[in-house]
C-alpha positions in Angstrom: 86.3 116.3 94.8 88.8 113.1 95.0 89.1 112.4 91.4 92.6 113.0 91.0 93.7 110.8 93.8 91.3 108.1 93.4 92.4 107.6 89.9 96.0 107.4 91.1 95.1 104.9 93.7 92.9 102.8 91.2 95.9 102.7 88.8 98.1 101.6 91.6 95.8 98.6 92.7 95.6 97.5 88.9 99.3 98.1 88.2 98.3 100.4 85.1 100.5 103.2 84.0 99.5 106.5 82.7 100.5 105.6 79.3 98.3 102.3 79.3 95.2 104.1 80.7 95.6 106.8 78.1 95.6 104.2 75.5 92.5 102.5 76.6 90.7 106.1 76.9 92.2 107.4 73.3 93.7 110.3 75.2 97.5 111.5 75.7 99.5 110.5 79.0 99.7 114.1 79.5 95.8 114.3 79.8 95.8 111.5 82.4 98.4 113.5 84.3 96.1 116.6 84.5 93.4 114.6 85.5 95.7 113.2 88.4 96.9 116.6 89.3 93.4 118.2 89.2 94.4 120.7 86.4 91.4 119.7 84.3 88.4 117.5 84.7 87.6 114.4 82.0 84.4 115.0 80.0 81.3 113.0 80.9 82.0 110.3 78.4 85.7 109.9 80.0 84.2 109.6 83.2 81.8 107.0 82.0 84.7 105.1 80.5 86.8 105.4 83.5 84.2 103.7 85.7 83.8 100.7 83.4 87.6 100.4 83.3 87.8 100.3 87.3 84.4 99.0 87.9 83.3 101.8 90.1 80.5 104.6 89.9 81.0 108.0 88.9 79.9 109.0 92.4 82.6 106.8 94.0 85.4 108.1 91.6 84.6 111.7 92.2 83.6 111.7 95.9 84.7 108.6 97.7 87.8 108.6 99.6 89.7 105.4 98.2 93.1 106.1 100.2 93.9 102.6 101.1 97.6 103.4 100.7 98.0 104.0 104.3 101.6 102.7 105.3 99.8 99.9 107.5 98.9 98.0 104.6 101.0 95.6 102.6 100.5 94.4 99.0 97.3 92.5 98.3 98.1 88.9 97.3 96.3 85.6 96.8 97.3 82.7 98.8 96.3 78.9 99.1 95.3 78.1 102.8 96.0 74.4 103.5 93.4 72.3 105.2 92.7 72.8 108.9 90.6 72.1 111.9 89.4 74.2 114.6 87.1 74.8 117.5 85.3 78.0 117.7 83.0 80.4 120.1 81.0 83.2 119.0 79.6 85.9 121.3 77.5 89.2 121.0 78.4 91.7 123.7 79.9 95.2 123.8 83.3 94.0 123.6 82.9 90.9 121.6 86.2 90.5 120.1 88.0 90.6 123.6 85.4 88.2 125.0 85.5 85.6 122.1 89.3 85.6 121.8 89.7 85.5 125.8 87.3 82.6 125.9 89.3 80.6 123.2 92.7 81.5 124.7 91.1 79.7 127.7 90.6 76.7 125.8 94.1 76.8 124.5 95.5 77.0 128.1 93.2 74.2 129.2 94.5 72.0 126.2 98.2 73.0 127.0 98.6 74.5 123.6 101.6 76.7 123.6 101.6 79.7 121.2 98.1 79.2 119.9 97.0 80.1 116.4 93.8 82.0 116.8 91.7 83.6 114.2 88.3 85.7 114.4 85.7 86.8 112.4 82.5 89.4 112.7 79.4 87.5 113.8 76.5 89.1 111.8 73.6 87.5 113.6 72.9 90.7 115.8 69.4 92.1 116.3 68.7 95.6 115.4 68.0 96.2 119.2 71.1 94.7 120.4 73.0 96.9 117.9 71.2 100.2 118.2 70.0 100.0 121.7 72.4 98.2 123.6 75.4 99.0 121.5 76.4 95.1 121.1 78.1 93.5 118.1 79.0 89.8 117.4 82.2 88.1 116.9 83.5 84.6 116.3 87.2 83.3 117.4 88.5 79.8 116.6 91.7 78.0 117.9 93.2 76.0 115.2 94.1 72.4 116.0 97.5 71.1 114.9 97.5 67.5 113.6 96.1 65.1 115.6 95.2 67.5 118.4 91.4 66.9 119.8 89.4 69.1 121.9 90.0 67.0 125.1 87.1 67.1 127.7 85.8 70.5 126.0 82.1 70.1 124.8 82.9 71.8 121.4 82.6 70.5 117.9 85.7 70.3 115.9 85.2 71.7 112.5 87.3 70.9 109.2 88.1 73.1 106.2 89.7 71.9 103.1 92.2 73.6 100.7 91.0 77.2 99.9 92.0 80.2 98.1 92.1 83.5 99.9 93.0 87.1 99.0 94.9 88.6 101.8 96.2 91.9 103.1 98.6 92.6 106.2 98.0 95.3 108.4 101.3 96.6 110.0 101.7 98.2 113.3 98.0 97.7 114.3 97.2 99.8 117.5 93.9 99.0 119.7 92.8 102.9 118.9 93.2 102.5 115.3 91.7 99.3 114.6 88.1 100.4 113.9 89.4 102.8 111.0 92.2 100.6 109.6 90.5 97.4 109.4 87.4 98.2 107.7 89.4 100.0 105.1 91.6 97.0 104.7 88.5 95.1 103.7 87.5 97.9 101.3 90.7 97.6 99.9 90.6 94.1 99.3 87.0 94.2 98.0 88.0 97.3 95.4 90.9 95.0 94.2 88.5 92.2 93.6 86.0 94.3 91.9 88.5 95.7 89.4 90.1 92.5 88.7 87.2 90.4 88.4 87.9 88.3 91.3 84.7 86.6 93.0 84.1 86.2 96.6 83.2 82.8 97.8 80.4 82.0 100.1 80.1 78.4 101.1 79.1 76.8 104.5 81.9 74.4 104.4 84.6 77.2 104.6 84.9 80.5 106.6 84.5 83.3 103.9 86.5 85.7 105.9 88.5 85.9 109.0 91.5 87.7 110.7 94.8 86.8 112.3 96.4 88.9 114.7 100.3 88.2 115.7 103.5 90.0 117.0 106.9 89.9 115.6 109.7 89.6 117.5 110.1 93.3 118.2 106.6 93.1 119.9 105.1 95.0 116.9 101.4 93.9 116.2 100.4 92.6 112.9 97.0 91.5 111.6 96.4 89.4 108.2 93.0 89.6 106.8 91.6 86.9 104.5 88.5 86.8 102.3 87.5 83.4 100.4 87.6 83.6 96.5 86.4 81.3 93.7 
């Protein structure tokens, strides 16, 4: 049972103190502390109240591991991304991230763009046979174009996106071995934060609904920013 740990995490995500939660539930702060320590369990009525406050199910509260507090994650924040233009490439393969990003890096080299800004996202249009039989996945990557930069002789469409708000989180010291665990949990952390705080995801054909940007600092440490578009 993960109630105590999940309760601490949900309070942290919402910046809610034990005192404030106790006030909402009409119990003492000591009662909240005992729940989090696992000394006692809430009554059914209080469990239901907790789920309403944190916008989750009883099963999620009691059983799910909501530990998104890994040191790899920075604080969640909302930012405004200014308008940008890009050219993109999507591929379905067994190693789609590497294939798509390598292709876009080739574009950047062809266009003689130094330090290219490349983003990527999961490409969902994969058949069940491709996924289950051939173990293939889809991924899209895009090269951001600066100012008046054009696509040269590349036979690709330049897409423009307007100013848009995103909720974002940064993964620090991302390793290739840990990406499949860390990245999905980062998305879960963002979605949990959004659900608790009443933030709605935005789906619009004119914008990228979500994307990732990977980069290195001056020490050679790999970081990744994850973005989800919001209303």
